[in-house]
C-alpha positions in Angstrom: 0.0 0.0 0.0 1.4 3.4 -1.0 0.4 6.9 -0.1 -0.2 9.5 -2.8 3.0 11.3 -1.7 5.0 8.1 -2.3 3.5 8.0 -5.8 4.2 11.7 -6.5 7.8 11.6 -5.2 8.6 8.1 -6.2 10.3 6.7 -9.3 7.3 5.1 -10.9 6.9 5.8 -14.6 3.2 5.0 -14.6 1.1 7.7 -16.2 4.0 9.4 -18.0 3.3 10.4 -21.6 5.1 8.6 -24.4 6.2 10.8 -27.3 3.2 12.3 -29.1 1.5 10.6 -32.0 0.9 13.7 -34.1 0.2 17.3 -33.0 -3.4 17.3 -34.1 -4.1 14.3 -32.0 -2.2 15.7 -29.0 -4.2 18.9 -29.2 -7.4 16.7 -28.9 -6.1 15.0 -25.8 -5.0 11.8 -27.4 -1.9 10.4 -25.8 -0.4 7.0 -25.1 0.7 6.7 -21.4 2.9 4.3 -19.6 1.1 1.9 -17.3 -2.1 2.1 -19.3 -3.9 -0.1 -21.8 -4.9 1.4 -25.2 -7.0 -0.2 -27.9 -7.0 0.7 -31.6 -9.8 -0.8 -33.6 -11.1 -0.8 -37.2 -12.6 -2.9 -39.8 -10.1 -5.2 -41.5 -7.7 -3.5 -43.9 -8.3 0.0 -42.7 -4.9 0.9 -41.3 -4.5 -0.5 -37.8 -1.1 -2.1 -38.4 0.1 1.0 -40.3 -0.8 3.2 -37.4 0.8 1.0 -34.7 3.9 0.2 -36.7 4.5 3.7 -37.8 4.2 4.9 -34.2 6.4 2.1 -32.8 9.2 3.0 -35.3 8.9 6.7 -34.6 9.4 6.4 -30.8 12.1 3.7 -31.2 14.1 6.1 -33.3 13.7 8.6 -30.4 15.2 6.1 -28.0 12.1 4.4 -26.5 12.3 0.6 -26.2 9.5 -1.2 -28.1 8.3 -4.8 -28.2 6.0 -5.5 -31.2 4.0 -8.8 -31.0 3.3 -9.4 -34.7 0.8 -12.2 -34.8 -0.9 -10.8 -37.9 2.0 -10.3 -40.3 5.0 -12.4 -41.2 8.5 -11.2 -40.3 9.5 -10.5 -43.9 6.5 -8.2 -44.5 7.0 -6.4 -41.3 10.7 -5.9 -42.0 9.9 -4.4 -45.4 7.4 -2.0 -43.8 9.8 -0.9 -41.1 12.5 -0.3 -43.7 10.1 1.7 -45.8 9.4 4.0 -42.8 13.0 4.4 -41.9 14.3 5.0 -45.5 11.4 7.1 -46.8 10.8 4.5 -49.5 7.8 2.6 -50.7 7.4 -1.0 -49.5 7.8 -2.2 -53.1 11.1 -0.3 -53.3 12.4 -2.1 -50.2 11.3 -5.5 -51.6 13.3 -4.8 -54.8 16.3 -3.6 -52.8 16.3 -6.8 -50.6 16.3 -8.9 -53.7 19.2 -7.1 -55.2 22.6 -5.6 -54.3 20.7 -3.0 -52.2 20.1 -5.5 -49.4 23.1 -4.2 -47.4 21.8 -0.6 -47.6 18.5 -1.8 -46.1 20.4 -3.7 -43.3 22.5 -0.7 -42.5 19.5 1.6 -42.2 17.8 -0.9 -39.9 20.8 -1.6 -37.7 20.4 1.3 -35.2 16.9 0.1 -34.4 18.0 -3.4 -33.2 18.8 -2.1 -29.7 15.4 -0.5 -29.3 12.8 -2.4 -31.4 12.2 -6.1 -31.2 9.6 -8.2 -33.0 8.0 -11.4 -31.9 6.6 -13.3 -34.9 4.5 -16.1 -33.2 1.2 -16.2 -35.2 -0.8 -17.5 -32.2 0.9 -16.4 -29.0 -0.6 -17.4 -25.6 -0.9 -14.9 -22.8 2.0 -16.6 -21.1 4.1 -16.3 -24.3 3.6 -12.5 -24.3 4.5 -12.1 -20.6 7.6 -14.2 -21.2 8.6 -12.2 -24.3 8.3 -9.0 -22.2 10.6 -10.5 -19.5 13.0 -11.7 -22.2 13.1 -8.2 -23.8 14.3 -6.7 -20.5 16.9 -9.4 -20.0 18.2 -9.0 -23.5 18.2 -5.2 -23.8 18.7 -4.3 -20.2 15.5 -2.1 -20.0 11.8 -2.9 -20.0 9.7 -1.8 -23.1 8.0 1.5 -23.0 5.5 0.3 -25.5 4.2 -3.2 -26.1 2.1 -3.6 -29.3 -0.2 -6.7 -29.7 -1.2 -7.1 -33.4 -3.9 -8.4 -33.4 -6.2 -9.4 -30.5 -8.0 -12.2 -32.3 -4.8 -14.0 -32.9 -3.9 -14.3 -29.2 -4.6 -17.8 -27.9 -6.4 -18.2 -24.6 -7.9 -21.1 -22.7 -11.4 -19.7 -23.0 -13.5 -19.7 -26.2 -15.3 -16.9 -28.0 -15.9 -13.5 -26.4 -14.8 -14.8 -23.0 -11.3 -15.4 -24.4 -11.1 -11.9 -25.8 -12.1 -10.5 -22.4 -9.6 -12.7 -20.6 -6.8 -11.5 -22.9 -7.7 -7.8 -22.6 -7.8 -8.1 -18.8 -4.4 -9.8 -18.8 -3.0 -7.0 -21.0 -4.4 -4.4 -18.5 -2.5 -6.2 -15.8 0.6 -6.3 -18.0 0.5 -2.6 -18.4 0.2 -2.0 -14.7 2.9 -4.4 -13.7 5.5 -3.4 -16.3 4.6 0.3 -16.5 4.6 0.0 -20.3 1.9 1.3 -22.5 0.2 -1.8 -24.0 -1.4 -1.0 -27.4 -3.8 -3.8 -28.6 -5.1 -3.8 -32.1 -8.6 -5.2 -32.6 -11.4 -5.4 -35.1 -14.8 -3.7 -35.2 -17.9 -5.2 -36.6 -18.4 -4.5 -40.2 -21.8 -2.9 -39.7 -21.4 -0.1 -42.2 -19.7 0.6 -45.5 -19.0 4.2 -44.7 -15.3 5.1 -44.8 -15.3 6.6 -41.3 -14.4 5.4 -37.8 -17.0 3.4 -36.0 -18.5 3.9 -32.6 -17.2 2.4 -29.3 -20.1 -0.1 -29.3 -18.8 -1.6 -32.6 -15.7 -3.2 -31.1 -15.9 -6.9 -31.2 -16.3 -8.9 -28.0 -17.4 -6.1 -25.6 -13.9 -5.5 -24.3 -14.3 -1.8 -23.7 -14.2 -1.7 -19.9 -10.5 -2.2 -19.4 -8.7 0.2 -21.8 -8.1 3.7 -20.7 -8.0 4.8 -24.3 -9.9 3.4 -27.3 -9.3 4.8 -30.8 -11.4 3.7 -33.8 -9.7 4.5 -37.1 -10.3 4.4 -40.8 -8.1 5.0 -43.8 -9.8 6.5 -46.9 -7.3 7.3 -49.7 -4.9 10.0 -48.3 -7.2 10.7 -45.4 -6.7 8.9 -42.1 -9.5 9.4 -39.5 -9.1 8.9 -35.8 -11.9 8.9 -33.2 -11.2 8.8 -29.5 -14.3 6.9 -28.6 -13.1 6.4 -25.0 -10.6 8.7 -23.4 -10.3 8.8 -19.6 -7.8 11.6 -19.7 -9.5 13.8 -22.3 -12.6 14.5 -24.4 -14.2 11.3 -25.7 -16.4 10.9 -28.8 -18.2 7.5 -28.1 -20.2 7.6 -31.3 -17.3 8.7 -33.5 -19.4 11.6 -34.7 -16.4 14.1 -35.0 -13.3 12.1 -36.0 -10.0 13.9 -36.4 -8.4 13.8 -39.8 -4.7 13.4 -40.5 -3.0 12.2 -43.7 -1.4 9.0 -44.8 1.0 7.8 -47.4 0.2 4.1 -47.4 2.9 3.1 -49.8 5.6 4.2 -47.3 3.6 3.5 -44.1 3.7 7.1 -42.8 1.3 9.5 -41.2 1.3 13.3 -41.4 -0.4 16.1 -39.7 -1.3 18.1 -42.8 -1.8 17.7 -46.5 1.2 19.9 -47.1 3.4 17.6 -45.0 2.2 14.6 -46.9 3.0 16.3 -50.3 6.4 17.3 -49.0 7.1 13.8 -47.9 6.1 12.4 -51.3 8.3 15.0 -53.1 11.3 14.1 -51.1 10.7 10.4 -51.7 10.7 11.0 -55.5 14.1 12.7 -55.2 15.6 10.0 -53.1 
């Protein structure tokens, strides 16, 4: 049992902000915090992995240790995407470089990340597997992860079936966040109850797992537009029905997000000259 003064004056990292996602989201009170569970949900193929991987790479490049549980994508695909982000190239460009004499250039660009970003590629990890990977991360790198990404919730194997299994997993991840003081970001699916290219409401998340996360974002990618709705936000303004989503911009070919249209166009121009 600890007093509030022990918490305020102590060394706990719980509640501390991780680096911001994008300024427009920060201004709306959307932040990832250590010791908390966050959920990012969308219909299939609408940009969940793009969002999480882009953010993981950004903060790893700033020195934050990151563990990425990639149950939804194979390691080759994920490596190509990470290299595309780091090198400001398209994923197809990276594939061609890896199949030619450019493979050493890709390896050299990725080398600095090896001390801060690690990827687990088990397609059906158990809850125990994820806890053990977290412990192994700290033993290997000497520091615990600041961010743990679980991509995607439906691929996590539990002893319970159906919605009970999803709830069990999310509750375990909530405990993982508290005990490790990492931000645990879980990617999840929404029900495909609409064809509109906008984020869905909080009630659309599959399995009724909304009670544990401190932050729930529903997202949707539509061309260059990337919409984010904070349908649950204990530390800021929430939009449960996703009626007023925020709009940022995406270059899907290079797995990058941008605050404004101008930043997106500048990014594309620089890529053409690379």
